[in-house]
N, C-alpha and C positions, 0 to 999 in steps of 0.2 A: 759392512753388511753386503752379502752376496746378492746377485741379481734376482734370484728366486724369492728371497726374503723381502727385498725392496718392493717387488711386484705385489707380493701378498699384502704388505702394509698399505701401499697405495690403493689397492683394490678395496680393502676394508674401509679406508678413509672415504673413497668415492661412494661406496654403498651407504655409509652413514650420512654423507652430504645429501645424496638423492632422497633418502628416507626423510630427512629433515625438510627438504623442499616439498615433498609430497604431502607432508602433514599439514592439516588445516591451520592457518595462522590464527593465533588467539585474538579475540576481539578486545581492543583496549578498553580499560575502565574509564568511563566519562561521566561527568555529572550533568544530568539533563533536568530541565524544569518539568517535563512531562514524565509519565510513568515509564520507567525503563523495563521492557519485557524481553530484553535480549536473551536468546536461548530457549524461549518457550517452544513447546512442541506443536503449537497450532498456528493457523494462518499461513500455511506453507503452500497450499494448492489452490489454483484459481484458473479456470478455463471457461470463458464466456465469449459472447459475440459483442463487438463494439457497435457504436451508433452508425458506423459506415458499412456494417455487414461483415467485418473481418473477425476471424477467430483470434482471441488474445489469451496469453498466459502472462504470469509475472516475469518470466524469462525475457519477454519482448522488451522489457524496460530496464534491463540490467545496465548499470552504468549511470543510472539516475536515482535520486531519492524519490521513492514512490509513496504517495499518500493515497490510502484507500478509505473510502467513506461509503456507508450503506444508507440508502434513503429512497425517496420516490418523488416524482414530479409534482404530485398533488399535496405534498407536505406543506403545511401552512407556515412553518417558522424555522425549525432547526436546520432542515436541508438547504434552503436558499441562503440562510445566514452562514452556514459552514462554507458553502461554495463561494460566497462573496468574500469571506475572510481569506480563503485560500487564494483567490484571485488577487487580493491586496498583498498577501505575502509574496506571491510570485512576482508582482510588480516591484516590491521593495527589495527583492533579491538582485534587481538590476540584471546585468549580463549573466549572473549565475542562475537566473530564472529558467534558462534552458536546461538546467540540470535537475529540474523538479518536474515530476509527472503526477497529476491528480487523476485518480480513477474513481468514478462514481458508479456504484453497483445498485441497481434498482431492486427493491424488495416487492415491487408491484408490477410484474410482467403482464398482468391482465390488462392494465391501462397504459403502462409505459412501453409502447411499441418502439421500434427502431426510429420511426419518424418523430415520435413525441420526444424521445431522448435527444435526438439530433437538434431539435429546436429549443431544448431547455439547457442542457449542460454546457455546450460550447458558447452559449450566450454570456456566460460568466467569464470565460476565457477560451479563445479558440483552440488552445492546446489541450484543454480538459477532455477526457475520454469517458463516455458513458458505456457501461457494460450491462448486458442482460442475458438471462437464460430462460428456459421454460420453468414451470412451477417446481418440478423435482430438482432441477439444477440450482434454482434459487435457494431452496431449502438446504441443499448440500453445501453450497458455499457459505451460507449463513452459519451452518453448524460448524464448518471448518474454522470460521473466525469467531465462533462462540457469540454470535450476534442474535439477540432476542428479537423476534418479530411476531406480531399478532394482529390479525385483521379485526377491526372494531366497526361493526355495522351500526349506522345511525338508526334510531328508533323511527319506525314507520317510513323508511326511505331506503332506496337502493344505494345511496351514497355510503361511503365508508372511509375510514382512515386506517393507518397502520401504526400501531405502537412499536417502536423499535429502539435498539441500543443507539444512543446518540454519542458516538465516539469515532475517532479516526485512528487508523493504524498507519505507521510510517516504516518503510523499508529503506535500508541503506543501499548504496550503489552496488553492493555485492549480492543484493537480493535477500538479505536477512531481515526478518521483522525485528524492529528495535524499540519502537515507542507506541504507547497507547495514550491517546490524547482525549480527555473527556470534553464534552461540549461545554463551552463557557470559559475555557482556559484563556488566559491572557494571550492575545495574538502576538505580542512582542516576544513572549517567552517561546511560543511555537516557532517564530521566525529564527530565534537564536538557536534552538535545538536543530532545526533543519539546516542552518548554516554549518553547525558542527558536523553533521552527517555528510554534507557536501564536501567539507574539508577533509573527510576521511576518518572521522571519529569512529 
């Protein structure tokens, strides 16, 4: 083989190698206890302010398994229960707990000020982050994640509650949404799913 032909063959091989490297790596098939929503086209964008006043996006937490939950501080049951479960799961992960980030997004920006969120969410675990936006931003992110929310006014009172989707979204360390966890799922199963994602599933 002359030099010109050899150069052409090597150039072609190099181009194919680079193309393969540039291609997105396939996500391995894994068996989860939670609902696997790998590849869905929603839950991609998130840009809100955290309880310390910093602007946050999902990209800020790449490299970690990210758990996203929607709720509000006046929630009587589901929200504090979910946060308490996630705090326990993080504790059970041991040293791997540093690879888990919990994000709590308020659906009640009217009452959930930055100060209110700062006193509520980190109380479950100091690493947990609360996120908020104004009313339009809240509706936008809820729609992006297909989260139902509806204000329910108490009869003859200014008090209200918010009916909302009681579920958790989980992202892998590459920032891809992978799991949909319904409220009430076995915490041990959730722990095992998160361990798989931390391991690179």
